C-alpha positions as CSV (number, residue, x, y, z in Angstrom):
1,M,24.0,-13.4,35.0
2,H,24.4,-13.7,31.2
3,V,22.4,-12.4,28.2
4,Q,22.7,-13.4,24.6
5,L,23.6,-10.8,21.9
6,P,22.4,-10.8,18.3
7,D,25.7,-12.1,17.0
8,G,25.3,-15.2,19.2
9,S,27.9,-14.2,21.8
10,Q,27.1,-13.9,25.5
11,K,27.6,-11.0,27.9
12,E,27.8,-11.0,31.7
13,V,25.7,-8.3,33.3
14,P,24.7,-7.6,36.9
15,E,21.6,-9.2,38.5
16,N,18.4,-7.2,37.8
17,A,20.1,-5.5,34.8
18,T,18.1,-3.3,32.5
19,V,18.4,-3.0,28.8
20,A,20.3,0.2,29.4
21,D,22.8,-1.7,31.6
22,V,23.3,-4.3,28.8
23,A,24.0,-1.4,26.3
24,A,26.5,0.1,28.8
25,A,28.2,-3.3,29.2
26,I,28.6,-3.6,25.5
27,G,30.1,-0.2,25.1
28,K,29.8,3.5,26.0
29,G,29.1,4.5,22.4
30,L,26.2,2.1,22.1
31,A,24.8,3.1,25.5
32,K,24.8,6.8,24.4
33,A,23.0,5.9,21.1
34,A,20.5,3.5,22.6
35,I,16.8,4.5,22.6
36,A,15.1,1.2,23.3
37,G,15.7,-2.5,23.2
38,K,14.4,-5.9,22.3
39,I,14.1,-8.8,24.8
40,D,13.6,-12.1,23.0
41,G,12.3,-10.2,20.0
42,K,9.8,-7.9,21.9
43,V,10.5,-4.2,21.7
44,V,10.8,-2.7,25.2
45,D,12.0,0.5,27.0
46,L,15.6,0.9,28.1
47,S,14.4,0.6,31.7
48,A,13.0,-2.9,31.2
49,K,14.5,-5.6,33.4
50,V,16.3,-8.4,31.5
51,P,15.8,-12.1,32.5
52,D,18.8,-14.3,32.8
53,G,19.7,-15.9,29.5
54,A,17.4,-13.7,27.4
55,K,18.4,-12.6,24.0
56,V,18.9,-8.8,24.0
57,E,19.2,-6.4,21.1
58,I,19.9,-2.7,21.5
59,V,17.7,-0.4,19.4
60,T,19.3,2.7,17.9
61,P,17.7,5.6,15.9
62,K,19.0,4.4,12.6
63,S,17.1,1.0,12.7
64,E,13.5,0.5,11.5
65,T,12.4,-0.2,15.1
66,G,14.3,2.8,16.3
67,V,12.6,5.2,13.8
68,D,9.2,3.8,14.9
69,T,10.1,4.4,18.5
70,I,11.2,8.0,17.7
71,R,7.9,8.6,15.8
72,H,5.9,7.1,18.7
73,S,7.7,9.3,21.2
74,T,7.4,12.4,19.0
75,A,3.7,11.9,18.8
76,H,3.7,12.2,22.6
77,L,5.9,15.2,22.4
78,M,3.4,16.9,20.1
79,A,0.4,16.0,22.4
80,H,2.4,17.4,25.3
81,A,3.0,20.7,23.4
82,V,-0.6,21.0,22.3
83,Q,-1.9,20.7,25.8
84,E,0.6,23.2,27.1
85,L,-0.4,25.7,24.5
86,F,-4.2,25.0,24.4
87,P,-5.4,23.9,27.9
88,G,-8.6,22.0,27.8
89,T,-7.8,20.2,24.6
90,Q,-8.3,16.4,24.9
91,V,-6.0,13.9,23.4
92,T,-7.3,10.7,21.9
93,I,-5.0,8.4,19.9
94,G,-1.6,9.0,18.4
95,P,-0.3,6.1,16.3
96,V,2.8,5.7,14.2
97,I,2.0,5.6,10.4
98,E,4.2,5.3,7.3
99,N,6.8,8.0,7.4
100,G,5.4,9.7,10.5
101,F,2.6,9.8,13.1
102,Y,-0.6,11.6,13.9
103,Y,-2.6,12.5,17.0
104,D,-6.3,13.2,17.1
105,F,-7.4,16.1,19.4
106,A,-10.8,17.1,20.7
107,T,-11.0,20.9,20.7
108,D,-13.6,23.6,20.2
109,R,-11.5,25.5,17.7
110,P,-9.8,24.2,14.5
111,F,-6.0,24.4,14.4
112,T,-4.5,26.8,11.9
113,E,-1.2,26.8,10.0
114,D,0.0,29.4,12.6
115,D,-1.0,27.0,15.4
116,L,1.1,24.3,13.7
117,R,4.1,26.6,13.8
118,R,3.6,27.4,17.4
119,I,3.2,23.7,18.3
120,E,6.4,22.8,16.5
121,E,8.3,25.5,18.4
122,K,6.9,24.3,21.7
123,M,7.9,20.7,20.8
124,A,11.5,21.9,20.1
125,E,11.4,23.7,23.5
126,I,10.3,20.5,25.4
127,A,12.8,18.4,23.5
128,K,15.6,20.8,24.5
129,R,14.5,20.5,28.2
130,D,15.5,16.8,27.9
131,V,12.5,15.7,30.1
132,P,12.8,12.1,31.4
133,V,10.2,9.7,30.0
134,Q,9.1,7.1,32.5
135,R,6.7,4.1,32.2
136,E,4.2,3.5,35.0
137,E,1.7,0.7,35.5
138,W,-1.7,1.7,36.7
139,T,-4.8,-0.2,37.8
140,R,-7.9,0.0,35.6
141,E,-9.7,1.9,38.4
142,Q,-6.8,4.3,38.9
143,A,-6.6,5.1,35.1
144,I,-10.3,5.7,34.7
145,S,-10.4,7.9,37.9
146,T,-7.4,9.9,36.9
147,F,-8.4,10.6,33.3
148,D,-12.0,11.3,34.3
149,K,-10.9,14.0,36.8
150,I,-8.9,15.9,34.2
151,G,-11.8,15.8,31.7
152,E,-10.3,13.2,29.2
153,K,-13.5,11.5,28.3
154,Y,-12.1,9.9,25.2
155,K,-9.3,8.3,27.2
156,V,-11.8,6.9,29.7
157,E,-13.7,5.4,26.8
158,I,-10.5,3.8,25.4
159,I,-9.7,2.3,28.9
160,Q,-13.2,0.9,29.2
161,S,-12.8,-0.9,25.9
162,I,-9.5,-2.6,27.0
163,P,-9.9,-6.2,28.3
164,G,-10.1,-6.2,32.0
165,D,-7.0,-8.5,32.5
166,E,-4.7,-6.4,30.4
167,T,-2.0,-4.3,32.2
168,L,-2.4,-0.6,31.7
169,S,0.8,1.4,31.1
170,V,1.1,5.2,31.3
171,Y,4.1,7.2,30.0
172,R,4.9,10.3,31.9
173,Q,7.2,13.2,30.7
174,G,7.4,15.8,33.4
175,E,3.9,16.7,34.6
176,W,2.3,15.5,31.3
177,F,1.2,11.8,30.8
178,D,-0.8,9.6,28.5
179,L,-2.0,6.1,28.3
180,C,0.2,4.1,26.0
181,R,1.7,0.6,25.4
182,G,5.1,2.1,24.5
183,P,8.0,1.7,24.2
184,H,9.4,5.3,24.2
185,V,12.8,7.0,24.2
186,P,14.2,7.6,27.6
187,S,14.0,11.4,27.4
188,T,12.7,14.1,25.1
189,G,16.3,15.1,24.4
190,K,16.6,12.0,22.2
191,L,14.1,13.7,19.8
192,G,14.6,16.7,17.4
193,A,14.4,15.8,13.7
194,F,10.7,16.4,13.3
195,K,8.2,18.5,11.4
196,L,4.4,19.0,11.5
197,M,3.0,18.5,8.1
198,S,-0.7,19.2,8.1
199,V,-4.0,19.3,10.0
200,A,-7.3,17.6,8.9
201,G,-10.6,16.6,10.4
202,A,-11.2,13.0,11.5
203,Y,-14.2,11.5,13.2
204,W,-13.8,9.7,16.5
205,R,-13.4,6.0,15.9
206,G,-13.7,6.7,12.2
207,D,-17.5,7.0,12.5
208,S,-19.2,10.0,10.9
209,R,-21.9,9.8,13.6
210,N,-19.3,10.7,16.2
211,Q,-17.6,14.1,17.0
212,M,-15.2,15.6,14.5
213,L,-11.7,15.7,15.9
214,Q,-8.6,17.6,14.7
215,R,-5.9,15.4,13.4
216,I,-2.3,16.7,13.2
217,Y,0.1,14.8,11.0
218,G,3.8,15.0,11.6
219,T,7.0,13.2,10.5
220,A,10.1,12.4,12.5
221,W,13.5,10.9,11.6
222,A,16.8,9.8,13.2
223,D,18.5,13.0,12.2
224,Q,18.1,16.3,10.3
225,K,19.7,14.9,7.1
226,E,17.1,12.1,6.9
227,L,14.3,14.6,7.6
228,D,15.5,17.0,4.9
229,E,15.7,14.1,2.4
230,Y,12.2,13.1,3.3
231,L,10.9,16.7,2.9
232,K,12.6,16.8,-0.5
233,R,10.9,13.5,-1.5
234,T,7.6,14.9,-0.3
235,E,7.9,18.0,-2.6
236,E,8.7,15.7,-5.5
237,A,5.6,13.5,-4.6
238,K,3.4,16.6,-4.7
239,A,4.6,17.3,-8.2
240,R,3.8,13.7,-9.2
241,D,0.4,13.6,-7.4
242,H,-1.8,11.4,-9.6
243,R,-4.8,13.5,-8.8
244,R,-3.2,16.6,-10.3
245,L,-1.6,14.8,-13.2
246,G,-4.7,12.8,-14.0
247,K,-6.6,16.1,-14.5
248,E,-3.8,17.8,-16.4
249,L,-3.2,14.8,-18.7
250,D,-7.0,14.2,-19.1
251,L,-7.0,10.6,-17.8
252,F,-9.9,10.5,-15.3
253,H,-12.4,12.6,-13.4
254,F,-14.6,12.2,-10.3
255,H,-18.1,13.5,-9.7
256,P,-20.0,14.0,-6.4
257,F,-22.9,11.9,-7.7
258,A,-20.6,8.9,-7.8
259,P,-18.2,9.3,-4.9
260,G,-15.2,6.9,-5.0
261,A,-15.9,5.8,-8.6
262,A,-13.8,7.1,-11.5
263,F,-14.9,8.4,-14.9
264,W,-12.2,7.3,-17.3
265,T,-11.6,9.6,-20.3
266,P,-10.6,8.1,-23.7
267,K,-6.9,8.5,-22.8
268,G,-7.4,7.0,-19.3
269,T,-9.5,4.2,-20.7
270,T,-6.6,3.4,-23.1
271,V,-4.2,3.0,-20.2
272,Y,-6.7,0.9,-18.3
273,Q,-7.5,-1.4,-21.2
274,T,-3.8,-1.7,-22.2
275,L,-3.0,-3.0,-18.7
276,S,-6.1,-5.2,-18.7
277,Q,-5.2,-6.8,-22.1
278,Y,-1.6,-7.2,-21.0
279,M,-2.8,-9.2,-17.9
280,R,-5.2,-11.2,-20.1
281,E,-2.4,-12.2,-22.5
282,L,-0.1,-13.2,-19.6
283,A,-2.9,-15.2,-17.9
284,L,-3.7,-17.1,-21.1
285,A,0.0,-17.8,-21.7
286,N,0.2,-19.2,-18.2
287,G,-2.7,-21.5,-18.2
288,Y,-5.4,-19.3,-16.7
289,V,-9.0,-19.3,-17.9
290,E,-11.1,-16.2,-17.6
291,V,-14.6,-16.3,-16.1
292,K,-17.2,-13.7,-15.1
293,T,-19.5,-14.2,-12.1
294,P,-22.5,-12.2,-10.8
295,L,-22.0,-8.8,-9.1
296,L,-24.9,-9.3,-6.6
297,F,-25.2,-12.1,-4.2
298,N,-27.6,-13.2,-1.4
299,K,-26.2,-13.0,2.2
300,G,-26.1,-16.8,2.2
301,L,-22.8,-16.7,0.2
302,W,-21.2,-14.2,2.6
303,E,-22.3,-16.2,5.7
304,I,-20.5,-19.3,4.3
305,S,-17.4,-17.2,3.5
306,G,-17.4,-15.5,6.8
307,H,-17.6,-12.0,5.4
308,W,-21.2,-11.3,6.6
309,G,-20.0,-11.5,10.2
310,K,-16.5,-10.0,9.8
311,Y,-16.8,-7.6,6.8
312,K,-20.5,-6.5,6.5
313,E,-19.8,-2.9,7.4
314,N,-17.6,-2.6,4.3
315,M,-20.2,-4.0,1.9
316,F,-22.8,-2.2,-0.1
317,L,-26.1,-3.9,1.0
318,V,-29.1,-4.1,-1.3
319,L,-32.7,-4.4,-0.2
320,D,-34.6,-7.6,-1.0
321,S,-38.0,-6.5,-2.4
322,E,-39.6,-9.5,-1.0
323,T,-38.2,-9.7,2.6
324,K,-37.7,-5.9,2.9
325,E,-34.4,-6.7,4.4
326,H,-30.9,-5.8,3.2
327,D,-30.2,-9.5,2.4
328,F,-28.1,-8.9,-0.8
329,S,-24.7,-7.3,-1.3
330,L,-22.6,-6.1,-4.3
331,K,-19.5,-8.3,-4.2
332,P,-16.5,-6.6,-2.5
333,M,-14.2,-9.4,-3.7
334,N,-14.2,-12.3,-6.2
335,C,-13.1,-15.2,-4.0
336,P,-16.5,-16.6,-2.8
337,S,-18.0,-16.4,-6.3
338,H,-15.0,-18.4,-7.7
339,F,-15.6,-21.0,-4.9
340,L,-19.2,-21.3,-6.0
341,Y,-18.1,-21.7,-9.6
342,Y,-15.6,-24.4,-8.8
343,G,-18.2,-26.3,-6.8
344,M,-20.6,-26.4,-9.7
345,K,-18.7,-29.2,-11.4
346,R,-17.1,-32.4,-10.4
347,H,-13.2,-32.3,-10.6
348,S,-10.5,-34.8,-11.0
349,Y,-6.9,-34.5,-9.9
350,R,-6.2,-34.5,-13.7
351,D,-8.1,-31.1,-13.9
352,L,-5.8,-29.5,-11.4
353,P,-4.3,-26.9,-11.1
354,L,-7.4,-25.0,-12.3
355,R,-6.5,-21.3,-12.6
356,L,-9.5,-18.9,-12.7
357,H,-8.9,-15.3,-13.7
358,T,-11.4,-12.4,-13.4
359,Q,-11.5,-8.7,-13.9
360,D,-15.0,-8.0,-12.6
361,V,-16.1,-4.7,-11.1
362,L,-16.1,-4.8,-7.2
363,H,-17.6,-2.4,-4.6
364,R,-16.5,-1.7,-1.1
365,N,-18.2,0.8,1.2
366,E,-15.3,2.9,2.2
367,A,-15.9,5.8,4.5
368,S,-16.2,9.0,2.5
369,G,-13.4,10.7,4.5
370,T,-11.0,8.0,3.4
371,L,-11.6,8.3,-0.3
372,S,-8.5,9.6,-2.1
373,G,-8.2,9.8,-5.9
374,L,-7.6,6.4,-7.4
375,T,-5.7,5.0,-4.4
376,R,-8.9,4.6,-2.2
377,V,-12.1,4.2,-4.1
378,R,-15.5,2.4,-3.7
379,Q,-15.7,0.9,-7.2
380,F,-12.7,-0.9,-8.7
381,A,-11.5,-4.0,-10.5
382,Q,-8.7,-6.4,-9.7
383,D,-6.5,-8.7,-11.8
384,D,-7.9,-11.3,-9.5
385,A,-7.2,-15.1,-9.8
386,H,-7.7,-18.2,-7.8
387,I,-5.7,-21.4,-8.3
388,F,-7.3,-24.7,-7.2
389,C,-4.6,-27.3,-6.9
390,V,-3.4,-30.5,-5.2
391,E,-1.4,-29.7,-2.1
392,N,2.0,-30.8,-3.6
393,Q,1.4,-28.4,-6.5
394,V,1.5,-25.3,-4.3
395,P,5.3,-24.7,-4.5
396,D,5.3,-24.8,-8.3
397,E,2.3,-22.5,-8.4
398,V,4.0,-20.0,-6.1
399,A,7.1,-20.1,-8.3
400,R,5.1,-19.7,-11.5
401,F,3.3,-16.7,-9.9
402,V,6.5,-15.0,-8.8
403,G,7.9,-15.4,-12.3
404,L,4.8,-13.7,-13.7
405,L,5.1,-11.0,-11.2
406,D,8.7,-10.4,-12.1
407,Q,7.8,-10.0,-15.7
408,V,5.0,-7.5,-15.0
409,Y,6.9,-5.3,-12.6
410,R,10.0,-5.3,-14.9
411,S,7.8,-3.9,-17.7
412,V,7.0,-0.9,-15.6
413,G,10.3,-0.5,-13.9
414,L,9.2,-1.4,-10.4
415,E,11.5,-3.3,-7.9
416,Y,10.0,-5.2,-5.0
417,T,10.6,-6.9,-1.7
418,A,8.7,-9.8,-0.3
419,K,6.9,-10.3,3.1
420,F,5.6,-13.5,4.6
421,S,2.6,-12.9,6.9
422,T,1.4,-15.4,9.5
423,R,-1.9,-16.0,11.3
424,P,-3.6,-13.0,12.7
425,P,-5.3,-12.9,16.1
426,V,-8.8,-12.8,14.6
427,R,-9.1,-15.7,12.1
428,I,-11.2,-18.6,10.9
429,G,-10.1,-22.2,10.8
430,T,-8.3,-24.6,13.1
431,D,-4.7,-24.3,14.3
432,E,-4.0,-27.5,12.5
433,L,-5.0,-26.0,9.1
434,W,-3.0,-22.9,9.9
435,D,0.0,-25.0,10.8
436,R,-0.2,-26.8,7.5
437,A,-0.8,-23.7,5.4
438,E,2.0,-21.7,7.0
439,A,4.5,-24.5,6.7
440,L,3.7,-25.1,3.0
441,L,3.7,-21.5,1.9
442,K,7.0,-20.8,3.8
443,K,8.5,-23.9,2.1
444,A,7.4,-22.5,-1.3
445,L,8.9,-19.1,-0.5
446,D,12.2,-20.6,0.8
447,A,12.5,-22.6,-2.4
448,L,12.7,-19.4,-4.4
449,G,16.0,-18.5,-2.6
450,R,15.0,-14.9,-2.3
451,P,15.2,-12.7,0.9
452,Y,11.9,-11.9,2.6
453,E,10.7,-10.3,5.8
454,I,8.4,-12.2,8.3
455,K,5.3,-10.3,9.5
456,E,3.9,-12.1,12.5
457,G,0.1,-11.9,12.8
458,E,-0.5,-10.0,9.6
459,G,-1.9,-12.8,7.4
460,A,-5.4,-12.7,5.9
461,F,-8.2,-13.9,8.3
462,Y,-8.4,-17.1,6.2
463,G,-4.8,-17.9,5.5
464,P,-1.1,-16.9,5.4
465,K,0.2,-14.8,2.6
466,I,3.2,-13.5,0.7
467,D,2.9,-9.8,-0.1
468,F,5.1,-7.8,-2.5
469,D,6.1,-4.2,-1.8
470,V,7.3,-2.2,-4.8
471,S,9.5,0.8,-4.7
472,D,8.7,3.7,-7.1
473,S,11.1,6.1,-8.8
474,I,11.3,8.4,-5.7
475,G,11.8,5.6,-3.2
476,R,8.2,5.2,-1.8
477,K,7.0,1.7,-1.0
478,W,3.6,0.4,-2.1
479,Q,2.0,-2.9,-1.3
480,L,0.8,-4.5,-4.5
481,G,1.1,-8.1,-5.4
482,T,-0.1,-10.9,-3.1
483,I,-0.5,-14.7,-3.0
484,Q,-2.4,-16.3,-0.2
485,L,-2.8,-20.0,0.7
486,D,-6.3,-20.9,1.9
487,Y,-7.3,-24.2,3.4
488,N,-10.4,-22.8,5.1
489,A,-12.4,-21.9,2.0
490,P,-12.4,-25.5,0.7
491,E,-13.7,-26.6,4.1
492,R,-16.4,-23.9,4.3
493,F,-17.6,-24.4,0.7
494,D,-17.1,-28.2,0.8
495,L,-14.9,-28.1,-2.3
496,Q,-13.7,-31.5,-3.6
497,Y,-11.6,-33.2,-6.3
498,V,-11.3,-37.0,-7.0
499,G,-7.8,-38.1,-6.4
500,E,-5.7,-40.9,-8.0
501,D,-7.1,-43.2,-5.3
502,N,-10.7,-42.5,-6.6
503,T,-11.7,-40.9,-3.3
504,E,-12.6,-37.2,-2.6
505,H,-10.0,-34.7,-1.3
506,R,-9.9,-31.0,-0.5
507,P,-8.0,-28.8,-3.0
508,A,-5.7,-26.1,-1.8
509,V,-6.7,-22.6,-2.9
510,L,-4.2,-19.8,-3.8
511,H,-5.6,-16.3,-4.0
512,R,-3.3,-14.1,-6.1
513,A,-3.1,-10.6,-7.7
514,I,-0.2,-8.7,-9.3
515,Y,-1.7,-5.2,-9.9
516,G,-3.9,-5.4,-6.9
517,S,-6.6,-3.0,-8.1
518,F,-6.4,-1.5,-11.5
519,E,-7.2,1.9,-10.1
520,R,-4.5,2.0,-7.4
521,F,-2.0,0.4,-9.8
522,I,-2.6,3.2,-12.4
523,A,-2.3,5.8,-9.7
524,I,1.1,4.4,-8.6
525,L,2.2,4.3,-12.3
526,I,1.2,7.9,-12.9
527,E,3.3,9.0,-9.9
528,H,6.1,6.6,-10.6
529,F,6.5,7.9,-14.2
530,A,5.3,11.4,-13.3
531,G,2.8,10.9,-16.1
532,A,5.4,10.2,-18.7
533,F,4.4,6.6,-19.5
534,P,6.7,4.2,-21.4
535,F,5.9,3.9,-25.1
536,W,3.9,0.7,-24.8
537,L,1.6,2.2,-22.2
538,A,1.3,5.8,-23.3
539,P,-2.3,6.7,-24.3
540,V,-1.0,8.7,-27.3
541,Q,2.3,7.1,-28.5
542,A,3.1,9.6,-31.3
543,T,1.9,12.9,-32.7
544,V,2.6,14.1,-36.2
545,L,3.5,17.8,-36.5
546,S,3.2,19.4,-39.9
547,L,5.4,22.4,-40.6
548,S,2.5,24.1,-42.4
549,E,-1.0,23.4,-43.8
550,K,0.6,22.2,-47.1
551,F,1.9,19.0,-45.4
552,V,-1.2,18.1,-43.4
553,D,-2.2,15.5,-46.0
554,Y,1.2,13.8,-45.7
555,A,0.9,14.0,-41.9
556,E,-2.4,12.1,-42.2
557,E,-0.7,9.6,-44.5
558,V,2.0,8.9,-41.9
559,A,-0.5,8.6,-39.2
560,G,-2.5,6.1,-41.2
561,K,0.6,3.9,-41.6
562,L,1.3,4.0,-37.9
563,R,-2.3,3.2,-37.0
564,A,-2.2,0.2,-39.4
565,G,0.7,-1.0,-37.3
566,G,-1.3,-0.7,-34.1
567,I,0.3,2.5,-32.9
568,R,-1.8,5.2,-31.1
569,V,-1.1,8.4,-33.0
570,E,-2.6,11.8,-33.4
571,V,-2.1,14.6,-36.0
572,D,-1.6,18.2,-34.7
573,R,-3.7,20.2,-37.3
574,S,-3.3,23.5,-35.4
575,N,-1.9,26.6,-37.1
576,E,0.7,27.0,-34.3
577,K,4.3,27.3,-35.1
578,L,6.4,24.2,-34.7
579,G,7.9,25.3,-31.4
580,A,4.5,25.7,-29.9
581,K,3.4,22.3,-31.2
582,I,6.4,20.6,-29.7
583,R,5.8,22.3,-26.3
584,T,2.2,21.1,-26.4
585,A,3.3,17.5,-27.1
586,Q,5.9,17.8,-24.3
587,L,3.3,19.0,-21.8
588,E,1.1,16.1,-22.9
589,K,4.1,13.8,-22.3
590,I,3.8,12.1,-25.7
591,P,6.8,9.8,-26.4
592,W,7.3,10.6,-30.1
593,M,6.9,13.8,-32.1
594,L,7.1,13.2,-35.8
595,V,7.9,16.4,-37.7
596,V,7.0,16.5,-41.4
597,G,7.7,19.2,-44.1
598,E,8.6,19.3,-47.7
599,K,11.8,17.3,-47.3
600,E,10.0,14.5,-45.4
601,A,7.1,14.4,-47.8
602,T,9.4,14.1,-50.8
603,S,11.6,11.3,-49.2
604,G,8.8,9.4,-47.4
605,T,10.4,10.0,-44.0
606,V,9.7,11.8,-40.8
607,S,12.0,13.9,-38.5
608,L,11.8,12.0,-35.2
609,R,11.9,13.9,-31.9
610,K,11.7,11.9,-28.6
611,R,10.2,13.1,-25.4
612,T,13.6,12.5,-24.0
613,G,16.7,12.9,-26.1
614,G,15.4,15.6,-28.6
615,D,15.9,15.4,-32.3
616,Q,16.8,11.9,-33.6
617,G,17.1,12.8,-37.3
618,S,15.3,11.5,-40.3
619,V,13.7,8.1,-40.2
620,G,11.8,6.1,-42.8
621,V,8.1,5.6,-41.9
622,G,8.3,1.8,-42.4
623,E,11.4,1.6,-40.2
624,L,9.6,3.7,-37.6
625,V,6.6,1.5,-37.5
626,Q,8.7,-1.7,-37.0
627,H,10.6,0.0,-34.2
628,A,7.3,1.0,-32.5
629,I,5.9,-2.5,-32.9
630,E,9.0,-3.9,-31.2
631,L,8.8,-1.5,-28.3
632,I,5.2,-2.5,-27.7
633,R,5.9,-6.2,-28.1
634,T,8.7,-6.2,-25.6
635,R,7.0,-3.7,-23.2
636,S,10.3,-1.8,-23.3
637,L,10.9,1.1,-20.9
638,T,13.0,2.9,-23.5
639,L,11.7,5.2,-26.2
């Protein structure tokens, strides 16, 4: 029989050939490197049988799919090691996550750092044994009976939650086995470049009412070199952690009385408001109008939008004093309120596109265990906007948005890649609406002529979307911008516009954001710049350092001229020596240090030192002000 290869060629293979047989037919080198395969796009084990005429791709460790397979298999390797070392420990779930994996364990004793070392050593021992990994299919009854007999109550609960018609697969390595969809590497000898990173508590099913489990995090890579590079990046990330830098640079704080809500200091507020005003300026220049809508809504709104049924557990509910029921909620997103606002007026096709921009405060009831600095909060704001337009205006609006996104990300030195996400399994709306929305959004994306990745099934529950992942200065990816096409909201909210034919039509709705949330965006920027913001964004842009008390008055005069030009400046009035003042300014990551003494006071100049580049020589104050104004106007990354 024949199979198709990724390059379009065909290969003859024996009847009932497996993916491993196809790899061997292509070449011995590929067969040795193979760890999994794809049959017609579906990732499978090497032992999977290949249908005649199928398209087959061999998965190797260096590919994205290969790394995911390695991590998935290393999670099993870790669980195997844990149960060999600590009999009676129950395994629950062990998914692949970004840069690694974790497994949750039910145990009577917490794992220690010494335990992690022992587990890692046992993992290396099992990997060295090169234990074969085999897939088995079990009946539902067999699986429940087997796991129940060995005391794995969590696994029994998982099996009982799986739909009755779904095939159950179990992966076995030696005597150890676990329920899993797979795929996995063919043997433990294919693993080896791994490290256990940390242990933490985690509630079963993420519910604080359930038992606390022990979660072990690990990372795994194709080879030792990639692992070492990742560990180096991890150390760099620790040094850039926005939670540490936020405290050191006095940008924000948190208090237990307001979990998940930031207290912004004057410096932090300056960064926040600078970004906010920047987005307002861009929105105004691109035809947006800013609106504010209520923060509290009756459940009737959320029932129309679909959030009351699908998102209620993530909303902060408020008691109605009359009904004594929690029939109100703080808004977790702006979309439904914008739909209400649009529906309050009659619109003509001449009014469209209508671009509504909002920066209102939002609240989401995130579990306390998931809160993390500014990256996961309960109170936040977004640079949120919704574009109501005629269907044929969608491609132009997508292009306009991407141009805006280019400008913003360029101003903070972030590069990005695009992803197109299609309909998820759980969604609202008819297949006909989804077909139209996906086709039109993809057409708009294709018209841009830029590469993008397709993410099947990862769209919003109301429509397909284009997401933008940025890469920071140490190579980490963050999902930030998004634009989503929604045909369902106009139907659910009965939104209309009067067309050229004088009859009513449904508008298309585009949901879009560039920062995402201000809080998370600022966290990313703190880590991206390691706290050393570009001049235009720095909370303090310059500090004037007098050589002695005699020149403090001149220092204040210089500062006054800079403030008049819109520059954020401070004067260091301390009695410290110049070297100590410079060190303080460097630790505070202030872009410019302006040294003044007798020579500068006489000539009306300053001696300019930059955060990077050191002493720049003598500069006239007027010239300096104009240079600073230009850096701010152009949102330059240079100092």
